[in-house]
N, C-alpha and C positions, 0 to 999 in steps of 0.2 A: 392201470398197465393195459389191460385186454381192453377196457373201453375206449381209452386212446389209439386201439389199433384197428375197432371197428368203426372208427370213428375219419380216421386218416383212409381207412376202405371205401367208406361211402363217398366221404369228397373227393377223391379220386373219380371216382363212376361218376357222379355228377360233374366232375371238370371235363372226362372223357365224351360222357353224351352231351355237354355243352357243342365241344368242339367238333361230334358228329350234325348238331344243328346249324351251327355256324357254317360247316361245308355243303350242308344239305342248299343251306340258302343264299352262300355268297360263292360259294366253290372254296377250292383249296387256295385259290389267292386270296381271299378275305379272312383267312385262319391266322390271325392275330392272339398274342396272349392278352391282349386289350379285349378284345371281340369275345373271348373266350370267358376271360374274368367275367365280362359285363352280363354276358346270357347264362354265366351260372350263379349269378348274383353274390359275388365275392370281387375282392379286391385283386392289382397283380400280385402284390407282395401275398398273398393268402396263396394264391395259386403257386408262386415259384415254392412256397415251404412244402408241396407236395410232386412238386414237376420241376427238374432243370432248367429247361426249356422246351419248345413249341414241339421241336422233333421226340424230344419224350414223350410227350402227349401223343403225337400221331401212333409212334411205337407200341402206346400200352392201347390206343384205340384199334390197332389192326391186331391185336393180340387179343383183345375182346370180341373182337369180330368170328376171328378165326374160330376160339372155342366154343361162340354159340353154334357156329355150323358143325362144327367136328361133335357136338355134343348131340344136334339133330341126328345126325346120320347115326351115331353109338345107337341111339334109342331107339329109331327107327329101324335097327337091325338088328335088334334084340328083342322083337315083337313076334309071338308067334303068326305070321304071316305067309304066306307066296311072295319068294323074292322078287317077282314084278311089282307087288305090291308094296312092299317094301322101298324099292328104289322110285316109284312112284311118289309116296310120301314124302320120300326124301327131296329128291326132286322139285317140289311143288313147296315144299317147306324154303328150301333154298330160296326159291323166289321171291316167296312173298315176305320174307325176311327181308329181301334189298328192296323192296319195293314198298314196305315200312318203315325204311331207315334209306333215304335216298342218296346220304351223304357217303355211305359205303362205296358204290361202284365210284365215285369222283375220286375216293382216296387211292384205291386200286389202280385206276387208272392214271393218275397222277405223277408228276415229274418225281416226288418224293419219294413213291414207293419202287422206282427204280434207281435214283442215285443216292437216299439215303443206305448206307449199307448194310444198317440191320435189320430195317424195315423190310427191304430186298433180300435178305436171306430167309427171314422168317418167313415172307409170304412164298419161297420158295419151299419151305419144310413143310409148309402148312397146306401147298397143293400137293406135294409128295403124299402126304399124310391123308389126305381128303380123297385121292385119287385109291389109295390101297384099302380105305375103308369102301368104296365103293366097287374096286374089284371084287373086294372080299363076298358084295352080295350079289354080284354077277356070276362068280365061281359057283355058288349054291344055286343059282337058277339054272347054270348048265349040269350042275349034279342033278338034279331031280327034273331034266329035262326041258324045263320053262323056256330056256335061255339058248341063243342057235349054239352052237358047238366050232362051226368053222371060223368063227372069229375070236382071235385073243381078248379074253375081258379086258385086257389092258387098254386095248384099242376102244374097245366099246365106255370104256369108264370116260377115254380122253375125247370122244366127241360127245356124251352128257356134259362135261364141263364147258367144252367148245360152244354147245349149243345156247348152253345157259348165257357163257359170256358174250357173245356174238347177239344174243337178243337183247342184254344189258345194254348193249353199247348203242344199238340202234334205239331203244328205249331213251336212253338220255339225248341221244341225235336230237330226236323229234320233242324236246322240252317234255319229256313222260305224256308223250299225245296220245298212248293207250296205254290199256289195262296191261301189266306183265301177267298178271296172275291169269289173264283169259288167253293171253298168246301162249302163256307155257302152257295150257291146257290140250292148246291146236299140235304145240310141239310135241309133249307125252304122247300124244296119240299116233303119230308119224315115228316117233322114234320105237314104240314099243313096238309097234309095227313090223318094225326094220329088224330087232332084235331079238324078237322073239323065235322058238325051234319052229320049225317048218313041218306041221303034223300031217 
């Protein structure tokens, strides 16, 4: 029984990874169960043994992306480092994860993300949770005097996320014509100066 569960979990991971690859190369409009099955190296019938439909695959994909990003934040936040260094690592990990998985922003900015209720609700909950984790790191910085205290941590956290989203959108519109990680390095230097406590 346990072997079967592991096998199912692995197959689901393969299917969602294949879906992300299809989105990366063909966009969300190319995401059909036939294309996913072909990329995963299985039959459509086999695919339907693991997922009810394409929307269920998208929902699982979004949940896996969210989990990976949240785990990055939690791991960095737990390190014995200064708050600003933790935040820098979180920022750069977020960006490098997206650059390595080009299909992620295509899903997030797709119509499915806004019109499939379960995906929309899941994204809303993820953003709230992610902002909360960033806020905790920023509050830590306020307490130790490294982050400015005259702007609410919630505002600074929102600015951080917005900066990533806008840069990723420009990256997509340029057909990935620049290094997202290099651009993130430039942005981080400006952001860190802006949020740093005035000495």
